C-alpha positions as CSV (number, residue, x, y, z in Angstrom):
1,M,-30.6,4.6,17.2
2,K,-27.5,5.4,19.5
3,S,-25.3,3.3,17.3
4,M,-26.4,4.5,14.2
5,W,-25.8,8.0,15.5
6,I,-22.2,6.8,16.3
7,E,-21.7,5.4,12.8
8,W,-22.9,8.8,10.9
9,C,-20.4,10.8,13.3
10,M,-17.4,8.6,12.6
11,V,-18.4,9.0,9.0
12,L,-18.5,12.9,9.2
13,L,-15.3,12.7,11.2
14,G,-13.4,10.8,8.3
15,L,-14.7,13.3,5.5
16,M,-13.2,16.3,7.8
17,V,-10.4,14.5,8.3
18,G,-9.9,13.5,4.4
19,T,-10.3,17.0,3.1
20,S,-7.2,18.4,5.0
21,G,-4.6,19.9,2.8
22,C,-1.1,20.2,4.5
23,A,-1.1,18.5,7.9
24,G,0.9,15.9,10.4
25,K,-0.4,12.5,9.9
26,P,-1.3,10.6,12.9
27,A,0.9,7.8,13.9
28,A,-2.2,5.3,14.1
29,S,-2.5,5.6,10.3
30,K,1.0,4.3,9.9
31,S,0.5,0.9,11.0
32,A,2.4,-2.2,9.5
33,A,-1.1,-3.4,8.5
34,V,-1.2,-0.7,5.3
35,V,2.3,-2.2,3.8
36,K,1.0,-4.5,0.8
37,A,2.8,-5.9,-1.9
38,V,1.7,-3.8,-5.2
39,D,2.2,-3.7,-8.8
40,V,5.5,-1.6,-9.6
41,S,5.2,-1.9,-13.4
42,A,3.7,1.9,-13.3
43,V,6.8,3.3,-11.7
44,T,9.3,4.7,-13.9
45,D,12.5,6.8,-14.0
46,L,12.4,10.4,-15.0
47,D,13.2,9.1,-18.7
48,G,10.2,6.8,-18.7
49,R,12.1,3.7,-18.0
50,A,10.2,1.0,-15.5
51,V,12.0,0.4,-12.2
52,D,11.2,-1.7,-9.2
53,P,13.1,0.1,-6.3
54,L,12.4,-2.8,-4.1
55,A,13.8,-5.7,-6.4
56,V,16.5,-7.7,-4.7
57,V,19.8,-6.7,-5.3
58,K,23.1,-8.3,-4.4
59,D,25.2,-6.7,-1.5
60,R,22.2,-4.1,-0.8
61,R,21.9,-3.5,2.9
62,G,18.4,-1.6,2.5
63,T,16.4,0.8,0.4
64,V,15.0,4.2,1.4
65,L,11.8,5.5,-0.6
66,L,11.7,9.5,0.0
67,F,8.3,10.8,-1.0
68,I,8.8,14.5,-2.2
69,T,6.8,16.9,-4.4
70,N,7.9,20.2,-6.3
71,D,5.7,22.9,-4.7
72,C,5.8,21.7,-0.9
73,P,7.8,24.3,1.2
74,I,8.5,21.5,3.8
75,S,9.6,19.0,1.2
76,N,11.8,21.4,-0.4
77,G,13.5,22.7,2.9
78,Y,14.7,19.1,3.4
79,A,16.7,19.1,0.3
80,P,19.8,19.8,2.2
81,E,19.2,17.1,4.7
82,I,18.4,14.5,1.8
83,H,21.5,15.8,0.1
84,R,23.5,14.5,3.5
85,L,21.8,11.2,3.8
86,C,22.2,10.2,0.1
87,E,26.1,11.3,0.1
88,A,26.5,9.4,3.9
89,Y,24.4,6.2,3.3
90,M,24.6,5.5,-0.4
91,K,28.2,4.4,-0.2
92,Q,27.3,2.2,2.7
93,G,25.0,0.0,0.5
94,I,21.8,1.6,1.0
95,A,19.8,2.8,-1.9
96,F,17.8,5.9,-2.2
97,Y,15.0,6.7,-4.5
98,L,13.3,10.2,-4.3
99,V,9.6,9.5,-5.3
100,Y,7.1,12.0,-7.0
101,S,3.8,10.5,-6.2
102,D,1.5,13.4,-7.3
103,P,-0.3,12.8,-10.6
104,S,-0.1,16.3,-11.9
105,V,3.8,16.4,-11.7
106,G,5.0,15.0,-15.0
107,A,8.6,14.2,-16.1
108,A,9.4,17.6,-17.3
109,Q,8.6,19.2,-13.9
110,A,9.9,16.6,-11.6
111,K,13.3,16.9,-14.0
112,K,13.5,20.8,-13.5
113,H,12.6,20.2,-9.6
114,Y,15.3,17.7,-9.7
115,A,17.8,19.9,-11.3
116,D,16.9,23.0,-9.3
117,Y,17.7,21.3,-5.9
118,G,20.7,19.4,-7.4
119,Y,19.7,16.0,-6.2
120,N,22.4,13.1,-6.9
121,C,19.9,10.1,-6.0
122,M,17.7,8.3,-8.4
123,A,14.3,9.9,-8.9
124,L,11.0,8.1,-10.0
125,L,7.6,9.0,-11.0
126,D,4.7,7.1,-8.8
127,P,1.8,8.9,-10.9
128,K,-0.8,5.8,-9.8
129,H,0.6,5.7,-6.2
130,E,1.8,2.2,-6.5
131,L,4.8,3.2,-4.2
132,A,3.0,5.0,-1.7
133,R,0.6,2.5,-1.2
134,R,3.4,-0.2,-0.7
135,A,5.0,2.0,1.8
136,G,1.9,3.7,3.4
137,A,3.0,7.1,2.6
138,T,0.7,10.0,2.5
139,I,2.9,13.1,3.3
140,T,5.7,15.0,1.6
141,P,8.6,14.7,2.8
142,E,8.2,11.4,4.3
143,A,10.6,8.4,4.2
144,A,9.8,4.6,4.2
145,V,13.0,2.0,4.9
146,F,12.9,-1.3,3.6
147,E,15.0,-4.3,4.6
148,P,16.4,-6.4,1.8
149,G,13.6,-8.9,2.0
150,G,11.0,-6.4,1.5
151,E,10.0,-5.6,5.2
152,R,9.1,-2.2,6.0
153,V,11.2,-1.1,9.2
154,Y,10.6,2.5,9.2
155,L,7.8,5.0,7.9
156,G,7.8,8.8,9.3
157,R,9.7,11.9,9.2
158,I,13.3,12.8,8.2
159,N,13.6,14.3,11.6
160,D,12.1,16.7,14.1
161,L,13.1,19.9,12.5
162,Y,9.1,20.6,11.9
163,V,6.6,20.4,14.8
164,D,3.8,21.7,12.8
165,F,3.1,22.9,9.0
166,G,5.0,26.4,9.3
167,K,6.6,26.0,12.5
168,A,10.2,24.9,12.5
169,K,12.9,24.7,15.2
170,F,16.2,26.2,14.8
171,K,17.9,22.7,14.6
172,A,16.6,19.3,14.6
173,T,17.3,17.5,18.0
174,T,16.1,13.9,16.8
175,N,17.3,12.4,13.6
176,D,14.9,9.5,13.3
177,L,15.4,8.4,9.6
178,R,19.7,8.8,10.2
179,D,19.2,6.4,13.7
180,V,17.5,3.7,11.3
181,L,19.8,3.9,8.7
182,E,22.7,3.9,11.0
183,L,21.5,0.3,12.0
184,V,20.7,-0.5,8.8
185,A,24.1,0.2,7.3
186,A,25.8,-1.6,10.3
187,G,23.9,-4.9,9.7
188,L,21.9,-4.3,13.0
189,P,18.4,-5.5,13.6
190,V,15.9,-2.9,13.4
191,T,12.5,-3.0,15.3
192,P,9.8,-1.5,12.9
193,R,9.0,1.7,13.9
194,T,6.9,4.8,12.9
195,T,6.7,8.7,13.4
196,T,4.4,11.2,12.2
197,A,5.5,13.2,9.3
198,I,4.9,16.7,8.9
199,G,4.1,18.2,5.4
200,C,1.7,18.2,2.3
201,N,-0.6,15.5,1.7
202,I,0.1,13.1,-1.3
203,P,-2.7,14.2,-3.9
204,L,-4.8,11.3,-4.4
């Protein structure tokens, strides 16, 4: 009876966690075990062309998938930093892709959002969560960094500007994504790591 009671408690706890809307994600949920090869045939650019962002490309040092959405305040608040990261590292051989994984955000909405925020790196639609599953991402904004061989070396926040939903520092003091990209750009080894992203859940 005791073990059955514990199992029911775990089920109820899982349901409570799964119903949260905007939250920080526990680091334990980001283990490397969630990284699996998936079919990316359903991933397209904003004009409907199929794209495999993790395909092997000559001279590419790494690939960044930045999971965003059009109506998350924290995701939109990171637009200026995303601009800076794209401008700094795309010219160093690192590919950047903005990924819209909300199935309710179609091409027209994504194009408008992309234009409104003046993004300059490629954007993709991921309505079936193919890339989200590949990266292990569940939050917007959240960044995943892959080496050319397909190994994920980072998953988590862009920086520590937000300490909770609706609570931000005056200025970020830890630039997690930038620190990883410095190593990738320099061709130095990266120890796989994760951090907790703060933002809105990617809708299932």
